[in-house]
C-alpha positions as CSV (number, residue, x, y, z in Angstrom):
1,X,-164.3,15.3,-244.6
2,X,-162.7,19.1,-244.5
3,X,-165.7,20.5,-244.2
4,X,-167.5,19.0,-242.1
5,X,-164.4,19.6,-239.5
6,X,-164.6,23.5,-240.5
7,X,-168.1,23.5,-239.8
8,X,-167.8,21.7,-236.6
9,X,-165.3,24.3,-235.7
10,X,-167.4,27.4,-236.6
11,X,-171.1,25.9,-234.6
12,X,-168.7,26.2,-231.6
13,X,-166.9,29.9,-232.0
14,X,-170.4,30.9,-232.3
15,X,-171.9,28.7,-228.7
16,X,-169.2,30.2,-226.8
17,X,-169.3,33.8,-228.2
18,X,-173.2,33.4,-226.9
19,X,-172.2,32.4,-223.7
20,X,-173.1,34.6,-220.7
21,X,-170.7,36.2,-218.7
22,X,-167.7,35.6,-216.7
23,X,-169.8,37.0,-213.2
24,X,-172.8,35.2,-214.0
25,X,-170.6,31.9,-215.3
26,X,-168.9,32.2,-211.8
27,X,-171.8,31.4,-209.7
28,X,-171.8,27.6,-211.0
29,X,-168.0,27.1,-210.4
30,X,-167.0,24.6,-208.0
31,X,-164.0,22.5,-206.6
32,X,-166.2,19.6,-207.2
33,X,-165.4,17.0,-209.9
34,X,-168.6,16.8,-212.3
35,X,-167.8,14.2,-214.8
36,X,-168.0,15.4,-218.5
37,X,-171.2,13.0,-220.6
38,X,-169.1,10.2,-222.2
39,X,-170.1,8.3,-225.1
40,X,-170.1,4.7,-223.5
41,X,-166.2,1.9,-224.4
42,X,-164.4,5.3,-226.3
43,X,-162.2,3.6,-229.2
44,X,-160.8,6.9,-230.7
45,X,-159.9,10.3,-229.3
46,X,-159.5,12.9,-232.1
47,X,-157.8,15.7,-231.9
48,X,-158.3,18.8,-234.8
49,X,-156.3,22.1,-235.5
50,X,-158.8,24.8,-235.8
51,X,-159.2,24.5,-239.3
52,X,-160.0,21.5,-239.0
53,X,-157.2,19.6,-240.1
54,X,-156.2,16.6,-237.6
55,X,-153.7,17.0,-235.1
56,X,-153.1,13.6,-233.4
57,X,-155.4,10.2,-232.9
58,X,-155.2,8.1,-229.9
59,X,-156.3,4.8,-230.4
60,X,-153.7,3.1,-227.4
61,X,-156.5,1.3,-224.9
62,X,-154.3,2.8,-222.0
63,X,-153.8,6.4,-223.3
64,X,-157.5,6.8,-224.0
65,X,-158.1,5.7,-220.7
66,X,-156.5,7.8,-218.7
67,X,-157.7,10.5,-220.7
68,X,-161.5,9.5,-219.8
69,X,-160.4,9.1,-216.4
70,X,-158.7,12.7,-216.1
71,X,-162.4,13.8,-218.0
72,X,-164.8,12.5,-215.1
73,X,-162.6,14.0,-212.6
74,X,-162.5,17.4,-214.4
75,X,-164.6,20.6,-212.7
76,X,-167.0,22.9,-213.5
77,X,-165.9,26.2,-215.0
78,X,-167.4,29.6,-216.9
79,X,-167.4,31.2,-220.5
80,X,-165.7,34.5,-220.0
81,X,-167.0,38.0,-221.7
82,X,-165.1,38.2,-223.1
83,X,-163.2,34.4,-222.8
84,X,-159.2,34.7,-222.7
85,X,-158.1,32.7,-225.4
86,X,-154.8,30.0,-225.4
87,X,-154.2,26.9,-228.8
88,X,-157.7,26.1,-229.6
89,X,-158.6,22.3,-230.6
90,X,-161.3,20.2,-231.1
91,X,-161.6,16.7,-230.2
92,X,-164.2,14.1,-231.3
93,X,-164.6,10.8,-229.0
94,X,-166.2,7.7,-230.8
95,X,-167.8,5.3,-229.0
96,X,-169.9,2.7,-229.2
97,X,-172.7,4.2,-231.9
98,X,-171.8,8.0,-230.4
99,X,-169.6,10.4,-231.3
100,X,-169.6,13.9,-228.5
101,X,-167.8,16.8,-229.9
102,X,-165.8,18.6,-227.5
103,X,-163.7,22.3,-227.6
104,X,-160.7,22.8,-226.3
105,X,-158.6,26.3,-225.0
106,X,-154.9,25.5,-223.9
107,X,-154.4,28.5,-221.9
108,X,-151.3,26.6,-220.2
109,X,-148.9,28.5,-221.7
110,X,-150.8,32.0,-221.6
111,X,-151.1,34.0,-218.2
112,X,-154.4,32.8,-217.1
113,X,-154.1,32.7,-213.5
114,X,-156.9,30.7,-212.8
115,X,-157.0,28.3,-215.0
116,X,-155.1,25.7,-217.2
117,X,-157.1,24.3,-220.0
118,X,-160.8,24.7,-220.4
119,X,-163.2,22.2,-222.0
120,X,-166.6,23.0,-223.8
121,X,-169.7,21.6,-224.7
122,X,-172.2,22.6,-226.6
123,X,-175.6,22.1,-224.9
124,X,-178.3,20.0,-226.7
125,X,-181.3,23.2,-227.1
126,X,-178.1,25.9,-228.2
127,X,-178.5,27.8,-225.2
128,X,-175.4,28.2,-223.0
129,X,-172.1,26.2,-223.6
130,X,-171.5,24.6,-220.5
131,X,-167.3,24.6,-219.3
132,X,-165.5,22.9,-217.4
133,X,-162.0,23.0,-215.9
134,X,-158.7,20.7,-216.5
135,X,-155.2,20.5,-215.4
136,X,-151.5,21.0,-217.9
137,X,-151.0,17.1,-217.1
138,X,-153.9,16.4,-219.3
139,X,-153.6,18.9,-222.1
140,X,-149.7,17.7,-222.0
141,X,-151.1,13.7,-222.5
142,X,-153.8,15.0,-225.1
143,X,-151.2,16.7,-227.3
144,X,-148.1,14.7,-226.8
145,X,-149.0,11.3,-225.4
146,X,-146.9,10.1,-222.5
147,X,-144.3,13.0,-221.4
148,X,-142.9,11.0,-218.7
149,X,-140.0,9.3,-220.7
150,X,-138.5,12.3,-221.0
151,X,-136.2,13.8,-217.7
152,X,-137.8,16.2,-215.3
153,X,-137.9,20.3,-217.7
154,X,-139.6,22.8,-217.2
155,X,-140.6,26.5,-219.8
156,X,-140.4,29.6,-218.5
157,X,-142.3,32.2,-221.1
158,X,-142.9,35.9,-220.6
159,X,-146.1,37.5,-221.1
160,X,-144.9,41.5,-221.1
161,X,-147.9,42.6,-222.0
162,X,-149.2,42.1,-218.1
163,X,-145.8,41.5,-216.4
164,X,-145.8,37.4,-215.5
165,X,-144.0,34.8,-216.2
166,X,-146.1,31.1,-217.0
167,X,-144.0,28.1,-215.7
168,X,-145.4,24.7,-216.8
169,X,-143.3,21.2,-216.4
170,X,-144.2,18.0,-217.2
171,X,-143.8,16.6,-213.7
172,X,-145.5,17.8,-210.7
173,X,-143.2,21.0,-208.6
174,X,-142.1,21.1,-205.6
175,X,-143.2,24.8,-204.9
176,X,-141.2,25.8,-202.0
177,X,-138.4,25.0,-204.3
178,X,-140.2,27.7,-206.7
179,X,-140.4,30.4,-204.0
180,X,-136.9,29.6,-202.8
181,X,-134.9,29.6,-206.1
182,X,-137.3,33.1,-207.2
183,X,-136.2,34.7,-203.7
184,X,-132.5,33.2,-203.8
185,X,-132.1,34.9,-207.3
186,X,-134.5,37.9,-207.8
187,X,-132.3,40.9,-209.0
188,X,-134.0,44.1,-210.1
189,X,-132.5,46.9,-212.7
190,X,-133.6,50.3,-212.3
191,X,-133.2,54.0,-212.4
192,X,-133.0,54.0,-208.4
193,X,-130.7,51.9,-206.4
194,X,-131.7,49.2,-204.1
195,X,-135.3,48.5,-205.9
196,X,-137.7,46.0,-204.7
197,X,-140.3,44.6,-206.5
198,X,-144.0,42.5,-205.5
199,X,-144.6,39.4,-206.9
200,X,-147.6,36.9,-206.7
201,X,-147.3,33.5,-207.2
202,X,-150.5,31.6,-208.5
203,X,-151.0,28.3,-208.5
204,X,-153.3,26.7,-210.9
205,X,-152.4,22.9,-211.2
206,X,-149.3,20.8,-210.0
207,X,-147.5,21.1,-213.0
208,X,-148.5,25.4,-213.5
209,X,-147.4,28.5,-212.2
210,X,-148.1,31.9,-212.9
211,X,-146.0,34.8,-211.5
212,X,-147.0,38.4,-211.5
213,X,-145.0,41.6,-210.6
214,X,-147.7,43.9,-210.5
215,X,-146.5,47.4,-209.6
216,X,-142.9,46.9,-211.9
217,X,-141.3,50.4,-212.0
218,X,-141.1,52.0,-215.2
219,X,-138.4,51.0,-217.3
220,X,-137.1,48.7,-215.1
221,X,-136.0,45.5,-215.2
222,X,-136.5,42.2,-213.3
223,X,-134.3,38.8,-213.8
224,X,-134.4,35.2,-211.6
225,X,-133.7,32.2,-212.0
226,X,-135.7,28.6,-211.4
227,X,-132.3,26.8,-211.5
228,X,-133.1,25.4,-207.7
229,X,-136.7,23.9,-208.5
230,X,-137.2,20.5,-208.0
231,X,-140.1,18.1,-208.6
232,X,-142.4,16.5,-206.1
233,X,-140.3,13.9,-205.6
234,X,-136.6,15.8,-205.4
235,X,-135.6,15.4,-208.6
236,X,-133.9,19.0,-210.2
237,X,-135.7,20.4,-213.2
238,X,-133.8,21.4,-216.2
239,X,-134.9,24.9,-217.0
240,X,-135.0,26.8,-219.8
241,X,-136.9,30.6,-220.9
242,X,-138.6,31.8,-223.6
243,X,-135.5,34.3,-223.9
244,X,-133.6,30.8,-224.8
245,X,-131.4,30.7,-221.9
246,X,-131.7,29.8,-218.0
247,X,-132.2,33.4,-216.8
248,X,-136.2,34.9,-216.5
249,X,-136.0,38.5,-217.7
250,X,-138.9,41.3,-217.5
251,X,-139.2,44.3,-219.0
252,X,-141.0,46.5,-218.1
253,X,-142.6,50.1,-220.0
254,X,-141.8,51.4,-223.6
255,X,-138.4,50.1,-225.6
256,X,-135.3,51.8,-224.5
257,X,-131.5,50.8,-225.9
258,X,-128.0,52.2,-224.3
259,X,-125.8,53.1,-222.3
260,X,-126.1,54.0,-218.6
261,X,-123.4,55.5,-216.1
262,X,-124.1,53.7,-212.5
263,X,-122.8,53.6,-209.1
264,X,-122.0,51.3,-207.3
265,X,-124.8,51.4,-205.6
266,X,-126.7,49.7,-208.6
267,X,-128.3,53.9,-209.5
268,X,-128.1,55.1,-212.6
269,X,-126.3,58.2,-212.6
270,X,-126.3,59.4,-216.6
271,X,-127.6,57.5,-219.9
272,X,-127.7,58.0,-223.4
273,X,-129.8,56.5,-225.6
274,X,-128.5,54.0,-228.6
275,X,-131.3,52.3,-230.7
276,X,-129.6,51.2,-233.4
277,X,-126.4,50.8,-232.5
278,X,-124.7,46.9,-233.3
279,X,-120.7,46.8,-232.3
280,X,-118.5,48.7,-229.4
281,X,-115.4,48.8,-229.6
282,X,-112.8,50.1,-226.9
283,X,-110.8,53.3,-228.2
284,X,-108.0,55.5,-226.7
285,X,-108.4,59.0,-225.6
286,X,-106.0,61.8,-225.8
287,X,-104.0,60.4,-222.9
288,X,-103.5,57.4,-224.5
289,X,-106.0,55.7,-222.0
290,X,-108.5,53.1,-223.2
291,X,-111.4,55.2,-221.8
292,X,-113.0,56.2,-225.1
293,X,-115.7,53.8,-227.2
294,X,-116.4,53.8,-230.7
295,X,-119.9,52.7,-231.1
296,X,-121.3,51.2,-234.9
297,X,-124.9,51.7,-236.2
298,X,-126.9,49.7,-238.6
299,X,-127.1,52.7,-240.3
300,X,-123.2,52.4,-241.0
301,X,-122.7,55.5,-239.0
302,X,-119.9,55.5,-236.2
303,X,-120.1,57.1,-233.0
304,X,-117.5,58.4,-231.1
305,X,-118.0,58.1,-226.8
306,X,-116.3,59.9,-225.0
307,X,-118.1,58.2,-221.1
308,X,-115.5,60.5,-218.6
309,X,-117.5,63.9,-220.8
310,X,-120.6,61.6,-221.4
311,X,-120.3,63.0,-224.5
312,X,-121.0,61.7,-228.2
313,X,-119.5,62.8,-231.5
314,X,-120.4,61.7,-235.1
315,X,-117.1,60.7,-236.7
316,X,-118.8,58.7,-239.4
317,X,-116.8,59.8,-243.2
318,X,-119.9,60.3,-244.9
319,X,-119.1,59.5,-248.4
320,X,-118.8,56.2,-247.6
321,X,-121.7,55.5,-246.3
322,X,-123.8,54.5,-249.6
323,X,-120.6,52.6,-251.1
324,X,-120.9,48.9,-251.9
325,X,-118.4,47.1,-249.9
326,X,-116.7,43.8,-250.7
327,X,-116.9,42.2,-247.3
328,X,-119.6,42.5,-244.4
329,X,-119.1,41.1,-240.9
330,X,-122.0,39.5,-239.3
331,X,-123.0,42.5,-237.4
332,X,-123.4,44.2,-240.5
333,X,-120.6,46.3,-240.0
334,X,-117.7,46.8,-243.0
335,X,-115.7,49.6,-241.6
336,X,-113.5,49.8,-238.4
337,X,-112.2,52.7,-236.9
338,X,-108.8,53.3,-235.2
339,X,-107.1,56.9,-233.1
340,X,-103.7,57.5,-231.9
341,X,-103.9,59.0,-229.2
342,X,-103.2,62.1,-231.3
343,X,-107.0,62.4,-232.4
344,X,-106.3,65.2,-235.5
345,X,-106.0,62.1,-238.2
346,X,-107.7,58.2,-237.6
347,X,-107.6,54.8,-239.3
348,X,-110.2,53.1,-240.9
349,X,-110.5,49.8,-242.2
350,X,-113.1,50.6,-245.5
351,X,-114.9,48.0,-246.5
352,X,-112.5,45.2,-244.2
353,X,-110.5,45.2,-246.8
354,X,-108.6,48.4,-247.6
355,X,-106.2,50.6,-245.1
356,X,-106.9,54.5,-245.4
357,X,-105.1,57.3,-243.5
358,X,-108.6,59.7,-242.6
359,X,-108.4,63.6,-241.5
360,X,-110.9,64.3,-238.4
361,X,-110.5,67.9,-239.2
362,X,-112.2,67.4,-242.9
363,X,-112.8,64.5,-243.4
364,X,-110.1,63.6,-246.6
365,X,-108.8,59.9,-246.5
366,X,-106.0,58.3,-248.7
367,X,-105.9,54.5,-249.3
368,X,-102.2,53.4,-247.9
369,X,-103.0,49.7,-247.9
370,X,-104.9,46.9,-249.5
371,X,-105.1,43.8,-247.9
372,X,-105.9,39.9,-250.1
373,X,-107.9,38.4,-246.8
374,X,-110.5,40.3,-244.9
375,X,-109.6,42.1,-242.2
376,X,-110.7,40.8,-238.6
377,X,-109.5,43.5,-236.9
378,X,-107.2,47.3,-236.8
379,X,-105.3,49.4,-234.3
380,X,-103.2,52.3,-234.8
381,X,-100.3,52.4,-232.3
382,X,-100.4,55.6,-229.2
383,X,-98.0,57.5,-231.8
384,X,-100.0,57.2,-235.1
385,X,-96.6,55.3,-237.0
386,X,-97.6,51.9,-237.1
387,X,-101.1,50.5,-237.8
388,X,-102.0,46.6,-236.3
389,X,-104.0,44.4,-238.6
390,X,-105.8,40.9,-237.6
391,X,-106.2,39.6,-241.1
392,X,-108.3,36.0,-241.9
393,X,-105.5,33.0,-242.1
394,X,-107.9,30.9,-244.7
395,X,-111.3,30.5,-245.5
396,X,-113.4,32.8,-242.9
397,X,-111.4,30.5,-240.2
398,X,-111.2,30.9,-236.3
399,X,-107.4,32.0,-237.1
400,X,-105.7,35.6,-237.7
401,X,-102.2,36.6,-239.0
402,X,-101.1,39.4,-237.4
403,X,-99.8,41.9,-240.0
404,X,-97.9,45.6,-238.8
405,X,-97.9,48.5,-241.0
406,X,-96.4,51.9,-241.2
407,X,-98.0,55.5,-242.0
408,X,-97.6,54.8,-245.4
409,X,-98.8,51.4,-245.5
410,X,-95.4,49.6,-246.4
411,X,-95.7,45.9,-244.1
412,X,-93.1,45.9,-241.3
413,X,-93.8,42.5,-240.1
414,X,-96.0,39.4,-240.3
415,X,-96.6,36.8,-237.8
416,X,-99.1,34.2,-239.1
417,X,-101.7,32.2,-236.9
418,X,-101.4,34.8,-234.3
419,X,-105.1,35.0,-232.6
420,X,-107.5,32.9,-232.2
421,X,-110.8,33.1,-231.7
422,X,-113.5,30.0,-231.4
423,X,-116.3,29.7,-233.9
424,X,-116.5,27.7,-236.9
425,X,-115.3,28.8,-240.6
426,X,-117.8,31.2,-242.6
427,X,-118.5,33.6,-240.1
428,X,-117.2,37.3,-240.1
429,X,-116.5,37.9,-237.3
430,X,-114.3,41.4,-236.0
431,X,-111.5,40.8,-233.3
432,X,-110.5,42.4,-230.6
433,X,-106.6,44.1,-230.7
434,X,-104.6,47.1,-228.9
435,X,-101.1,48.5,-228.4
436,X,-100.4,48.3,-225.2
437,X,-97.3,50.9,-225.8
438,X,-95.8,51.7,-229.2
439,X,-93.9,48.6,-229.3
440,X,-96.3,45.9,-228.2
441,X,-99.7,44.8,-229.2
442,X,-102.1,42.5,-228.0
443,X,-104.3,40.0,-229.3
444,X,-106.9,37.0,-228.4
445,X,-106.5,33.8,-227.6
446,X,-110.3,32.4,-227.4
447,X,-111.2,28.8,-227.3
448,X,-113.2,27.9,-223.8
449,X,-110.7,29.7,-222.0
450,X,-110.3,33.2,-222.9
451,X,-106.7,34.8,-223.1
452,X,-104.2,36.6,-224.8
453,X,-100.8,36.8,-226.4
454,X,-98.4,39.8,-226.5
455,X,-96.5,40.7,-229.5
456,X,-93.3,43.0,-230.2
457,X,-93.8,44.2,-233.8
458,X,-90.0,43.6,-235.0
459,X,-89.6,40.9,-231.9
460,X,-92.7,38.5,-232.7
461,X,-94.3,36.4,-229.8
462,X,-93.2,37.3,-225.9
463,X,-96.0,35.8,-223.8
464,X,-99.1,34.3,-223.3
465,X,-101.5,35.1,-220.5
466,X,-105.1,34.0,-219.6
467,X,-107.5,37.7,-218.7
468,X,-108.4,38.5,-215.3
469,X,-110.5,35.6,-213.4
470,X,-112.8,35.7,-211.1
471,X,-111.7,35.0,-207.1
472,X,-113.6,32.2,-206.1
473,X,-115.6,34.2,-202.9
474,X,-116.6,36.7,-205.4
475,X,-117.9,33.3,-208.0
476,X,-119.0,31.4,-204.9
477,X,-121.0,35.1,-204.2
478,X,-122.5,35.3,-208.1
479,X,-123.3,31.6,-208.0
480,X,-125.5,32.0,-205.4
481,X,-127.7,34.7,-206.9
482,X,-127.4,33.8,-210.1
483,X,-128.6,30.0,-209.2
484,X,-126.0,27.0,-209.5
485,X,-125.5,26.4,-213.5
486,X,-123.2,23.9,-215.2
487,X,-123.0,26.4,-218.3
488,X,-122.3,29.7,-217.2
489,X,-119.7,32.0,-218.8
490,X,-118.4,34.8,-217.0
491,X,-117.4,36.8,-220.6
492,X,-115.7,39.5,-218.5
493,X,-114.8,41.1,-215.4
494,X,-113.5,44.2,-214.6
495,X,-112.1,44.8,-211.5
496,X,-112.7,48.0,-209.8
497,X,-109.4,50.6,-210.2
498,X,-107.6,51.2,-207.5
499,X,-109.6,49.4,-205.2
500,X,-107.1,48.5,-202.1
501,X,-109.3,47.0,-200.6
502,X,-110.8,44.8,-203.3
503,X,-114.5,44.4,-203.0
504,X,-115.8,45.6,-206.5
505,X,-115.8,43.4,-208.7
506,X,-117.8,43.8,-212.6
507,X,-118.5,41.3,-214.7
508,X,-120.8,39.9,-217.3
509,X,-122.4,37.1,-217.6
510,X,-123.6,35.6,-220.8
511,X,-127.5,35.5,-220.7
512,X,-127.8,37.3,-217.4
513,X,-126.5,40.5,-218.1
514,X,-124.0,43.0,-216.7
515,X,-123.7,42.3,-212.6
516,X,-122.1,44.4,-209.8
517,X,-120.2,42.0,-206.9
518,X,-119.5,43.8,-203.8
519,X,-117.7,41.5,-201.6
520,X,-118.0,43.2,-199.0
521,X,-121.7,44.0,-198.8
522,X,-121.9,40.4,-199.8
523,X,-124.3,41.3,-202.3
524,X,-124.9,41.1,-206.4
525,X,-126.3,43.9,-208.5
526,X,-128.1,43.7,-211.7
527,X,-126.5,46.3,-213.2
528,X,-127.8,46.4,-217.1
529,X,-128.6,43.3,-219.4
530,X,-126.0,43.9,-222.0
531,X,-122.3,44.4,-222.4
532,X,-120.2,45.3,-219.5
533,X,-118.0,48.1,-220.8
534,X,-115.6,49.8,-218.5
535,X,-115.5,51.4,-215.3
536,X,-114.7,55.5,-215.5
537,X,-112.0,57.6,-213.3
538,X,-115.0,58.5,-210.6
539,X,-115.8,55.0,-210.1
540,X,-119.0,54.4,-212.1
541,X,-119.6,51.2,-214.3
542,X,-120.8,51.7,-218.2
543,X,-123.1,49.2,-219.4
544,X,-125.3,48.3,-222.3
545,X,-129.0,48.3,-220.8
546,X,-132.0,47.6,-223.2
547,X,-136.2,47.3,-221.6
548,X,-136.7,45.5,-225.6
549,X,-133.8,43.2,-225.2
550,X,-131.6,44.0,-228.3
551,X,-128.5,43.5,-227.8
552,X,-125.3,44.3,-229.1
553,X,-121.4,43.2,-229.2
554,X,-119.0,44.2,-227.1
555,X,-115.7,43.7,-228.9
556,X,-112.3,44.5,-226.2
557,X,-109.4,41.9,-225.5
558,X,-109.7,42.2,-222.2
């Protein structure tokens, strides 16, 4: 039986390949329904995969009747040369003493802008195959049976080869609500400030639209949200994108990932490619300010970045690169560095187990402390006389103990379960921590809400505080741009330093990227696809950006 099915598939493929060109066939395309010849008294519709195996079979009279009615209302189409290819199937209609076999080209999830589904029948004399067009609702019923039992939902699929987005829904869409949602939430991250883009919307049927961005600037990233989309009868759609979240993102041009420096207009002032970066954490400069970054890469190298100067230095301890370590984090990072204010030396948690004192000048190192549990985080005091560690409380769980050692590795104090980062047991994440001064350490408390705890290394817990929150008027402006979402997660808020007017707020929103909120202009600007890193002293914002969809983890207390 399987051989017969495969032969059927091959016969139909040959027929399609021998078809007339799109230009020639276009002459016979019509919007008037031209019924497909069907068997009498159809009892079964069998659906076959391209390899001839069975996909599904319909025997329910109501479903068969609805499918046949759709075929009777089908419109004539064409066979392209070459024909655009989607998901391919065969269907066998069995009636009273008669069978008919058709080939299906499901284009509903492709970028085809003029048709959703094509159905073909080979001409009896072996001539040109006939083609008809069918709507998305028909293929949904054929493949999945009734889809109306579920709530209203839509999926946006991005095709970056031609800068388009295909939106498929399980209900008829209110076209105007789609246009309004795009217009309200469209943002562009590009090299030039205030870049605008044109787009065109093609509606192939009431459940499917294609949005094209024909002239995107090189390396631009376009993002919008369809959270405001509604059905014809006014119900809200539950929306998803092929990126796995509500935001729809199109990235134009060659793949690039790295750091970007932008001014408050959104213009790119400087950038540096870092294609292999996995983890970024803040670091102190020689003046004691947290104005440097440590970049941990896939190949286990470590870069020290001075954003104020736009300089990058490789600080990797090369002798450790090829050594096997006991522990490794979820990010692929197994050694952490931390600098005091004077950069002639630094501390490193090698293998996330042993603390070394390392000379910046010649790379010589000396072990001073070995932990009996995995190390989650490490931070040198500003004067370099102490090192704070966060270590696993038990079972790679969310709790971490705070241990302070001196420069010789002697334990000075220990505070149980001082830090918390909400995650399941068994996952090895890196935790942030920092010294506020030479006596006080700040550790994370993250369990839904984000906050910190302050510990005096001699006296213990001093206070607990929530992280900076976005003012309500700024939050409302942000939501008006990215769409009303119940699960919006603002992971970081950085007000512009020394901003007496409280005009600018840089934020990182999970699943969206880094954005700048300008309360004076009532404007939200997309800065980059990834983590928000810092403001520079000159008023520029440093962010992670990728045109390849590559993300990094930023590990900071605030």
